[in-house]
MARTI-582062 format. One record per residue (C-alpha): x, y, z; residue in three letters; residue number from 1. Coordinates in nm, 4 decimals. Example, Ala and Ser with C-alpha at 12.3 -4.5 7.8 and 13.67 -1.06 7.14 Angstrom:
# MARTI-582062
<<1.2300,-0.4500,0.7800>,ALA,1>
<<1.3670,-0.1060,0.7140>,SER,2>
***
This chain:
# MARTI-582062
<<0.8906,0.3492,0.9152>,UNK,1>
<<0.5247,0.2367,0.9259>,UNK,2>
<<0.3612,0.0926,0.6154>,UNK,3>
<<0.1668,0.3563,0.4244>,UNK,4>
<<-0.1855,0.2760,0.3066>,UNK,5>
<<-0.3241,0.3604,-0.0348>,UNK,6>
<<-0.6121,0.6019,-0.0713>,UNK,7>
<<-0.8294,0.3273,-0.2199>,UNK,8>
<<-0.7799,0.1060,0.0879>,UNK,9>
<<-0.8646,0.3947,0.3211>,UNK,10>
<<-1.1812,0.4808,0.1254>,UNK,11>
<<-1.2865,0.1135,0.1229>,UNK,12>
<<-1.2347,0.0877,0.5003>,UNK,13>
<<-1.4288,0.4102,0.5618>,UNK,14>
<<-1.7193,0.2710,0.3563>,UNK,15>
<<-1.7192,-0.0443,0.5714>,UNK,16>
<<-1.7372,0.1764,0.8818>,UNK,17>
<<-2.0428,0.3565,0.7424>,UNK,18>
<<-1.9149,0.6526,0.5407>,UNK,19>
<<-2.0756,0.7351,0.2062>,UNK,20>
<<-1.9075,0.9071,-0.0858>,UNK,21>
<<-2.0595,1.2526,-0.1330>,UNK,22>
<<-1.8450,1.3872,-0.4171>,UNK,23>
<<-1.5044,1.3718,-0.5787>,UNK,24>
<<-1.2926,1.6503,-0.7233>,UNK,25>
<<-0.9736,1.5285,-0.8845>,UNK,26>
<<-0.7968,1.3013,-0.6381>,UNK,27>
<<-0.9919,1.4254,-0.3337>,UNK,28>
<<-1.2882,1.2128,-0.2231>,UNK,29>
<<-1.5435,1.3726,0.0100>,UNK,30>
<<-1.7151,1.1246,0.2427>,UNK,31>
<<-1.9771,1.1695,0.5138>,UNK,32>
<<-2.1250,0.9692,0.8020>,UNK,33>
<<-2.3877,1.0536,1.0635>,UNK,34>
<<-2.3108,0.8722,1.3895>,UNK,35>
<<-2.4789,0.9303,1.7272>,UNK,36>
<<-2.6182,1.2643,1.6124>,UNK,37>
<<-2.2819,1.3931,1.4862>,UNK,38>
<<-2.1955,1.4517,1.1206>,UNK,39>
<<-1.8419,1.3518,1.0235>,UNK,40>
<<-1.7052,1.4780,0.6915>,UNK,41>
<<-1.3764,1.3406,0.5622>,UNK,42>
<<-1.1679,1.4469,0.2645>,UNK,43>
<<-0.9701,1.1359,0.1662>,UNK,44>
<<-0.6962,1.1501,-0.0981>,UNK,45>
<<-0.6988,0.8950,-0.3800>,UNK,46>
<<-0.3192,0.8495,-0.3900>,UNK,47>
<<-0.1030,0.5365,-0.4232>,UNK,48>
<<0.0468,0.6060,-0.0792>,UNK,49>
<<-0.1056,0.8414,0.1760>,UNK,50>
<<0.1483,1.0311,0.3868>,UNK,51>
<<0.1442,0.9644,0.7614>,UNK,52>
<<0.0298,1.3181,0.8505>,UNK,53>
<<-0.2531,1.3000,0.5970>,UNK,54>
<<-0.3530,0.9577,0.7315>,UNK,55>
<<-0.3693,1.0971,1.0851>,UNK,56>
<<-0.5771,1.3907,0.9599>,UNK,57>
<<-0.8269,1.1516,0.7989>,UNK,58>
<<-0.8567,0.9623,1.1290>,UNK,59>
<<-0.9186,1.2870,1.3191>,UNK,60>
<<-1.1807,1.4062,1.0680>,UNK,61>
<<-1.3544,1.0670,1.0823>,UNK,62>
<<-1.3549,1.0540,1.4627>,UNK,63>
<<-1.2043,0.7037,1.4660>,UNK,64>
<<-0.8851,0.5403,1.5858>,UNK,65>
<<-0.6098,0.3865,1.3748>,UNK,66>
<<-0.7084,0.0430,1.5059>,UNK,67>
<<-1.0732,0.0886,1.4007>,UNK,68>
<<-0.9680,0.1790,1.0476>,UNK,69>
<<-0.7097,-0.1000,1.0176>,UNK,70>
<<-0.9653,-0.3606,1.1321>,UNK,71>
<<-1.1654,-0.2725,0.8208>,UNK,72>
<<-0.8795,-0.2633,0.5681>,UNK,73>
***
């Protein structure tokens, strides 16, 4: 089973990629980035371990690959 990342690590990596925190409601962190004329909005969970399906959803929302995110963790 692949190692699960924490929400804090994912948020930190997204910030390094260029995302900014817009708001937070409970354990859900809303982040946004404008890249090449497109606006990407991501809802990242602030959990100890982020489930694989949720992790993949964050990648899809962010428009990045797993490798791009892991380079910045």
